[in-house]
VOLUM-770512 format. One record per residue (C-alpha): residue number from 1; residue in one letter; chain; z, y, x. Coordinates in steps of 0.1 Angstrom, whole numbers. Layout:
N
   resi   resn   chain      c3      c2      c1
    NUM      A       A       Z       Y       X
...
This chain:
324
   resi   resn   chain      c3      c2      c1
      1      X       A    2025    1423    2367
      2      X       A    2059    1440    2365
      3      X       A    2088    1422    2383
      4      X       A    2113    1436    2358
      5      X       A    2128    1415    2331
      6      X       A    2112    1416    2297
      7      X       A    2130    1423    2264
      8      X       A    2111    1412    2233
      9      X       A    2118    1429    2199
     10      X       A    2106    1408    2170
     11      X       A    2102    1424    2136
     12      X       A    2092    1403    2106
     13      X       A    2075    1425    2081
     14      X       A    2061    1422    2045
     15      X       A    2049    1453    2027
     16      X       A    2068    1477    2048
     17      X       A    2042    1505    2052
     18      X       A    2068    1532    2043
     19      X       A    2095    1519    2067
     20      X       A    2076    1511    2099
     21      X       A    2069    1547    2112
     22      X       A    2105    1557    2107
     23      X       A    2117    1525    2123
     24      X       A    2094    1529    2153
     25      X       A    2107    1564    2160
     26      X       A    2143    1553    2158
     27      X       A    2136    1523    2179
     28      X       A    2120    1542    2207
     29      X       A    2149    1567    2208
     30      X       A    2174    1538    2208
     31      X       A    2156    1520    2237
     32      X       A    2152    1550    2261
     33      X       A    2181    1537    2282
     34      X       A    2168    1501    2280
     35      X       A    2134    1512    2292
     36      X       A    2150    1523    2325
     37      X       A    2157    1487    2334
     38      X       A    2135    1465    2313
     39      X       A    2099    1462    2301
     40      X       A    2099    1460    2263
     41      X       A    2074    1444    2240
     42      X       A    2075    1451    2203
     43      X       A    2061    1422    2182
     44      X       A    2055    1425    2145
     45      X       A    2050    1393    2125
     46      X       A    2031    1403    2094
     47      X       A    2038    1379    2065
     48      X       A    2005    1386    2049
     49      X       A    2014    1421    2036
     50      X       A    1993    1434    2007
     51      X       A    1998    1471    2015
     52      X       A    1989    1492    2046
     53      X       A    2014    1475    2068
     54      X       A    1988    1459    2091
     55      X       A    1969    1492    2095
     56      X       A    2000    1511    2104
     57      X       A    2009    1486    2131
     58      X       A    1974    1487    2145
     59      X       A    1977    1525    2147
     60      X       A    2009    1522    2167
     61      X       A    1992    1496    2190
     62      X       A    1964    1521    2198
     63      X       A    1990    1545    2210
     64      X       A    2015    1520    2225
     65      X       A    2002    1490    2244
     66      X       A    2036    1473    2241
     67      X       A    2030    1468    2204
     68      X       A    2016    1435    2192
     69      X       A    2008    1420    2158
     70      X       A    2009    1384    2146
     71      X       A    1995    1381    2111
     72      X       A    2001    1349    2091
     73      X       A    1974    1333    2069
     74      X       A    1996    1337    2038
     75      X       A    2032    1345    2030
     76      X       A    2052    1316    2045
     77      X       A    2086    1332    2039
     78      X       A    2110    1352    2060
     79      X       A    2123    1323    2082
     80      X       A    2088    1312    2091
     81      X       A    2079    1347    2100
     82      X       A    2109    1349    2123
     83      X       A    2099    1316    2139
     84      X       A    2064    1329    2145
     85      X       A    2079    1359    2163
     86      X       A    2101    1337    2185
     87      X       A    2072    1314    2193
     88      X       A    2050    1342    2206
     89      X       A    2077    1364    2222
     90      X       A    2075    1364    2260
     91      X       A    2109    1380    2268
     92      X       A    2138    1369    2289
     93      X       A    2158    1379    2258
     94      X       A    2146    1383    2222
     95      X       A    2160    1406    2196
     96      X       A    2152    1400    2159
     97      X       A    2155    1430    2136
     98      X       A    2141    1441    2103
     99      X       A    2122    1474    2100
    100      X       A    2141    1487    2070
    101      X       A    2169    1500    2093
    102      X       A    2197    1484    2073
    103      X       A    2204    1469    2107
    104      X       A    2205    1499    2130
    105      X       A    2182    1497    2161
    106      X       A    2207    1519    2179
    107      X       A    2228    1487    2184
    108      X       A    2202    1470    2205
    109      X       A    2213    1486    2238
    110      X       A    2248    1472    2231
    111      X       A    2233    1438    2225
    112      X       A    2215    1441    2259
    113      X       A    2248    1450    2276
    114      X       A    2264    1419    2260
    115      X       A    2236    1397    2274
    116      X       A    2239    1413    2308
    117      X       A    2276    1404    2308
    118      X       A    2267    1367    2304
    119      X       A    2264    1360    2266
    120      X       A    2235    1340    2254
    121      X       A    2238    1352    2218
    122      X       A    2248    1387    2209
    123      X       A    2247    1393    2171
    124      X       A    2256    1419    2146
    125      X       A    2286    1409    2125
    126      X       A    2283    1424    2091
    127      X       A    2318    1435    2082
    128      X       A    2308    1459    2056
    129      X       A    2277    1466    2035
    130      X       A    2268    1488    2005
    131      X       A    2266    1464    1976
    132      X       A    2285    1455    1945
    133      X       A    2320    1441    1952
    134      X       A    2313    1409    1933
    135      X       A    2281    1403    1954
    136      X       A    2300    1410    1986
    137      X       A    2328    1385    1977
    138      X       A    2302    1359    1968
    139      X       A    2285    1364    2001
    140      X       A    2318    1360    2020
    141      X       A    2326    1329    2000
    142      X       A    2292    1314    2007
    143      X       A    2295    1318    2045
    144      X       A    2329    1303    2046
    145      X       A    2320    1275    2023
    146      X       A    2289    1268    2044
    147      X       A    2310    1267    2075
    148      X       A    2335    1244    2059
    149      X       A    2309    1217    2049
    150      X       A    2285    1222    2078
    151      X       A    2279    1193    2101
    152      X       A    2279    1216    2131
    153      X       A    2292    1251    2138
    154      X       A    2282    1281    2116
    155      X       A    2286    1316    2129
    156      X       A    2304    1336    2102
    157      X       A    2289    1369    2089
    158      X       A    2259    1365    2112
    159      X       A    2224    1374    2100
    160      X       A    2191    1373    2119
    161      X       A    2199    1407    2135
    162      X       A    2207    1393    2170
    163      X       A    2197    1390    2206
    164      X       A    2192    1355    2220
    165      X       A    2184    1345    2256
    166      X       A    2152    1328    2264
    167      X       A    2169    1294    2268
    168      X       A    2184    1296    2233
    169      X       A    2150    1307    2219
    170      X       A    2134    1276    2235
    171      X       A    2160    1253    2221
    172      X       A    2157    1267    2186
    173      X       A    2119    1263    2187
    174      X       A    2123    1227    2199
    175      X       A    2137    1218    2164
    176      X       A    2109    1200    2145
    177      X       A    2123    1207    2110
    178      X       A    2099    1222    2086
    179      X       A    2128    1241    2070
    180      X       A    2137    1266    2097
    181      X       A    2170    1284    2092
    182      X       A    2178    1306    2122
    183      X       A    2215    1311    2115
    184      X       A    2221    1274    2114
    185      X       A    2200    1267    2145
    186      X       A    2218    1295    2165
    187      X       A    2252    1280    2157
    188      X       A    2240    1245    2165
    189      X       A    2227    1252    2200
    190      X       A    2261    1265    2211
    191      X       A    2263    1286    2244
    192      X       A    2284    1317    2247
    193      X       A    2281    1343    2220
    194      X       A    2295    1377    2210
    195      X       A    2297    1394    2177
    196      X       A    2294    1432    2174
    197      X       A    2310    1444    2141
    198      X       A    2290    1470    2122
    199      X       A    2284    1484    2087
    200      X       A    2251    1476    2072
    201      X       A    2232    1508    2062
    202      X       A    2210    1517    2033
    203      X       A    2173    1508    2034
    204      X       A    2152    1537    2047
    205      X       A    2122    1534    2024
    206      X       A    2105    1510    2001
    207      X       A    2120    1482    1980
    208      X       A    2141    1452    1990
    209      X       A    2124    1418    1987
    210      X       A    2157    1401    1978
    211      X       A    2170    1395    1943
    212      X       A    2197    1373    1928
    213      X       A    2173    1343    1925
    214      X       A    2162    1348    1961
    215      X       A    2198    1349    1973
    216      X       A    2207    1317    1954
    217      X       A    2176    1300    1969
    218      X       A    2186    1313    2003
    219      X       A    2222    1300    1999
    220      X       A    2210    1265    1988
    221      X       A    2186    1264    2017
    222      X       A    2213    1274    2041
    223      X       A    2236    1246    2030
    224      X       A    2209    1219    2030
    225      X       A    2198    1230    2065
    226      X       A    2233    1228    2079
    227      X       A    2250    1200    2060
    228      X       A    2248    1165    2045
    229      X       A    2280    1172    2026
    230      X       A    2263    1170    1991
    231      X       A    2253    1135    2000
    232      X       A    2287    1125    2014
    233      X       A    2305    1142    1986
    234      X       A    2290    1118    1961
    235      X       A    2303    1089    1983
    236      X       A    2337    1105    1985
    237      X       A    2338    1107    1947
    238      X       A    2329    1071    1942
    239      X       A    2365    1056    1946
    240      X       A    2383    1080    1923
    241      X       A    2354    1078    1897
    242      X       A    2355    1040    1898
    243      X       A    2393    1041    1893
    244      X       A    2390    1065    1864
    245      X       A    2363    1044    1848
    246      X       A    2385    1013    1851
    247      X       A    2414    1031    1835
    248      X       A    2392    1043    1806
    249      X       A    2378    1008    1801
    250      X       A    2413     994    1801
    251      X       A    2424    1019    1774
    252      X       A    2393    1012    1753
    253      X       A    2396     974    1755
    254      X       A    2433     969    1752
    255      X       A    2444     998    1731
    256      X       A    2414    1004    1709
    257      X       A    2408    1040    1719
    258      X       A    2371    1042    1710
    259      X       A    2368    1077    1724
    260      X       A    2375    1064    1759
    261      X       A    2343    1044    1759
    262      X       A    2323    1076    1750
    263      X       A    2341    1095    1778
    264      X       A    2334    1066    1802
    265      X       A    2297    1066    1795
    266      X       A    2295    1104    1797
    267      X       A    2313    1104    1830
    268      X       A    2291    1077    1844
    269      X       A    2259    1095    1834
    270      X       A    2271    1128    1849
    271      X       A    2280    1111    1882
    272      X       A    2247    1092    1884
    273      X       A    2225    1122    1875
    274      X       A    2243    1144    1901
    275      X       A    2241    1117    1928
    276      X       A    2204    1111    1921
    277      X       A    2197    1148    1922
    278      X       A    2213    1151    1957
    279      X       A    2194    1121    1969
    280      X       A    2161    1135    1955
    281      X       A    2165    1169    1972
    282      X       A    2173    1154    2006
    283      X       A    2145    1128    2002
    284      X       A    2120    1156    1994
    285      X       A    2130    1174    2026
    286      X       A    2127    1142    2046
    287      X       A    2092    1136    2031
    288      X       A    2080    1171    2040
    289      X       A    2094    1168    2075
    290      X       A    2076    1135    2078
    291      X       A    2043    1150    2067
    292      X       A    2048    1176    2094
    293      X       A    2028    1205    2080
    294      X       A    2031    1236    2102
    295      X       A    2058    1260    2090
    296      X       A    2033    1289    2095
    297      X       A    1996    1294    2103
    298      X       A    1984    1324    2124
    299      X       A    1953    1343    2113
    300      X       A    1940    1352    2147
    301      X       A    1912    1374    2132
    302      X       A    1939    1396    2116
    303      X       A    1962    1396    2146
    304      X       A    1963    1417    2178
    305      X       A    1986    1400    2203
    306      X       A    1987    1406    2240
    307      X       A    2011    1382    2258
    308      X       A    2027    1393    2290
    309      X       A    2011    1364    2310
    310      X       A    1981    1341    2307
    311      X       A    2005    1311    2308
    312      X       A    2024    1322    2278
    313      X       A    1992    1329    2259
    314      X       A    1978    1294    2265
    315      X       A    2011    1277    2257
    316      X       A    2016    1296    2225
    317      X       A    1980    1291    2213
    318      X       A    1981    1254    2221
    319      X       A    2014    1250    2203
    320      X       A    2001    1270    2173
    321      X       A    1970    1249    2170
    322      X       A    1988    1216    2174
    323      X       A    2019    1220    2152
    324      X       A    2025    1255    2141
């Protein structure tokens, strides 16, 4: 077994048969300098693709023994796919990157340099991307709003494209939430971190799996995973709402302004409905966390995974069978 440190590159994939070959070639070129110092494993987590993604990865594995494949039993979503990759990565440091090359693999050696200089988290800071101006502004506003209301730190403009040390990876995996959100967890664990500004590039091949509805769902999930502010906001509103209701009731009773009563009832209904909606959403998440279903399930018959040590294999398989 090699005494050199190991770098794991985790790639969540779903229907990426057109992108994988091009990504693999760019990655190998980018990692030539890294290979001089480190062993590298390339771990694809297949979120139950319906095209030829799995076959292409297996073809790569036949030519390159450092390639491994983890296939999930169904599509559990992007965040679960990332967590599966982190769970089965054996590296002293782990890089998460998509295969569409919107996040350039050529930045990975720079990430490694940052890790070597003492940073536990080195991430790509998206300062520019090719998208509509309105979408870009909404995205910036979301990150800043999320940081403003978050219960702990949020790293601005960070996506999943990042390198994390093994100890950060272990702490992220120790979280027992069934709603994983890597950006929130990375900010929560703390440690030293460094952002590398870059311009996000165009997708190489295939179609994006994100749409407006998906982005809205992602934003809501990010806020719920990082903050209890929606619950606290309802409590913060209670005193001014009660005061306003008292004023309206006074105007209705003493001055005979009948419209004030209608406004009072309408205001009360809106407040109660909003408050109950917030409680229901958080209660549903508490319930699902209490049930404790695994956030993903590995289909070992469709996987081809070779860990870098027997100990890591036994640990990962035990953890998978027990809770993930």
